PAGU-836867 format. One record per residue: residue in three letters; y, x, z of N, C-alpha, C in turn. Coordinates in steps of 0.2 Angstrom, whole numbers, plus 5000, padded with zeros to 4 digits. Each point is the difference from the previous one (the first is absolute). Layout:
N
AlaYXZYXZYXZ/...
// end
This chain:
117
Met508049775002500350014993500049924997/Ser500550004996500149934997499549994994/Asp499949944999499449984996500150034992/Pro500650004998500150034992499750085000/Tyr500250035005499850075001499350015001/Leu499749965005499350005001499649994994/Glu500249954996499749984993500050064995/Leu500550035000500150064996499650065002/Ile500050015007499650065003499249984999/Ser499949945000499349985000499750024993/Leu500450004995499850024993499850075000/Thr500250045004499850075000499450025005/Leu499849955004499450015005499449984996/Pro499450025003499449984997499949925001/Glu499749974995500049925000499649985007/Gly500349955003499649975006500350035006/Leu500350065000500250035006500449965005/Leu500549974997500449965005499749945002/Asp499449984998499649945002499850025008/Phe499950065001499750025006500450055004/Phe500550034997500450045004500849984999/Glu500350015005500849995001500350064998/Leu500550004995500450064999500650015005/Ile499950055005500450015005500750044998/Ser499950044996500650044997499850044994/Val500650024997499950054994500550055001/Lys499850065000500550055001499950054994/Lys500650044998499950054996500350075003/Glu499650055001500250065003499750064995/Asp500450044999499950064996499649994994/Gly500249944996499749984994499349975001/Val499849975005499449975001500249935003/Phe499749954997500049935003499549985004/Tyr500149985006499649995006499949925001/Phe499549974998499949935001499649995006/His500349975006499749995006499749935001/Leu499350005001499749935000499649995006/Glu500049945003499549995005499649934998/Glu499450015002499649944999500249945003/Lys500049944997500249945004499549985005/Asn500249965005499649985005499649944998/Ile499550014995499649944997499350025002/Ile499749975005499350015003499550004993/Pro499650055000499550004995499649945000/Met499849974995499649944999499350015005/Glu499750064999499350015003500150015008/His500650005003500250015007500349945003/Arg500249954996500449945003499749965005/Ser499350005000499749965005499850045006/Ser500150065000499850045005500550025006/Gly500649974999500550015005500350075000/Val500450024995500350065000500749995000/His500450055002500750015000500350064998/Ser500650014997500250064997500150055006/Lys499850064998500050065005500450054997/Gly500549994996500450054998499750034993/Phe500250064999499850034993499650075001/His499750014995499750064999500550064998/Gln499950065000500450054999500349994993/Glu500650014998500249994993499750054995/Ala499949974995499650054994500650004995/Arg500050064997500550014994499650014994/Val500149954995499750004993500450014995/Thr499950054995500450014995499949944994/Asp500549974998500049954995500350034994/Phe500149964994500350024994500750015001/Pro500350064997500750015001500549954996/Ile500550005003500649954998500550044997/Arg500249994994500650044997499950085001/Gly499450025000499950085001500050025007/Lys500049955005500150015007499349995003/Lys499850045005499349995003500049945005/Val499549965000500049945004499450015005/Leu500149995006499650005006499949935003/Leu499549975000499949945004499850025007/Cys500449985005499850025007499749935003/Ile499450005000499649945002499750005007/Lys500249955004499749995006499549935000/Lys499450025001499549955000500049975007/Arg499949945001499949965006499350005003/Arg500050005007499450005003500049945005/Trp499449975001500049945004499450015006/Glu500149985006499550005005499749945001/Asn499350015001499649945001500149985008/Ile500249955002500249985007499450005004/Asn499449984997499450005005499750075000/Thr500050044996499650064999500450065001/Gly500750004998500450055001499950054993/Glu499649984996499950034993500650004996/Ile500250064997500650004995499749994993/Val500349954997499849984993500650014995/Gln499850014994500550004995499849964994/Arg500549994995499849964994499550044996/Asp499549974997499650044995500349994993/Trp500350054997500349994994499549994994/Ser499450025001499549984995499849934999/Leu500049975006499949935001500649964997/Leu500650025001500649964998500050004993/Ser499950054996500050004993499649944997/Gln499549985003499649954997500349935000/Gly500449985005500249945000500849995000/Thr500450054998500650004999500350024994/Arg500750004999500350034994500050085000/Ile499950035005500050075001499450034995/Thr500250054996499550034996499550045003/Lys499450004997499450055003500350065000/Asp500350034995500250075000500550015006/Phe500549955001500450015006499750005006/Ala499549965001499649995006499650075002/Leu499750034994499750065001500550065001/Phe500649994998500550055001500250005007/Leu500149945003500250005007499550025004/Lys499449984999499450025004499950085000/Gly500050024994499950074999500650055003/Ala500649974999500650055002500149995008/Leu499849945002500249995008499450005004/Gly499450004997499450015004499749935002/
// end
């Protein structure tokens, strides 16, 4: 998507979302807006020294957001997972830690943690 459209769309999304997620597509079907988002491949701070690499995504979660112009909005979110090269352990970003040191709000971090597990 071009930058002017992305900036406009970002105004409709929870604050800080596009800092950590890439907007893949926006679709409108049967009066519902679907925002498809994938977590960016930014290794979590707490795992940077342990040798991890991206291992794809968890199953997509659909979260209802505020309506736009009377239309239902679903955020289709795919959280990334990483594999520790040495142990084989799968790790993911801890959203409650993230809210302490970034622009993302505590409420949004709790929302993501609760909605996506």
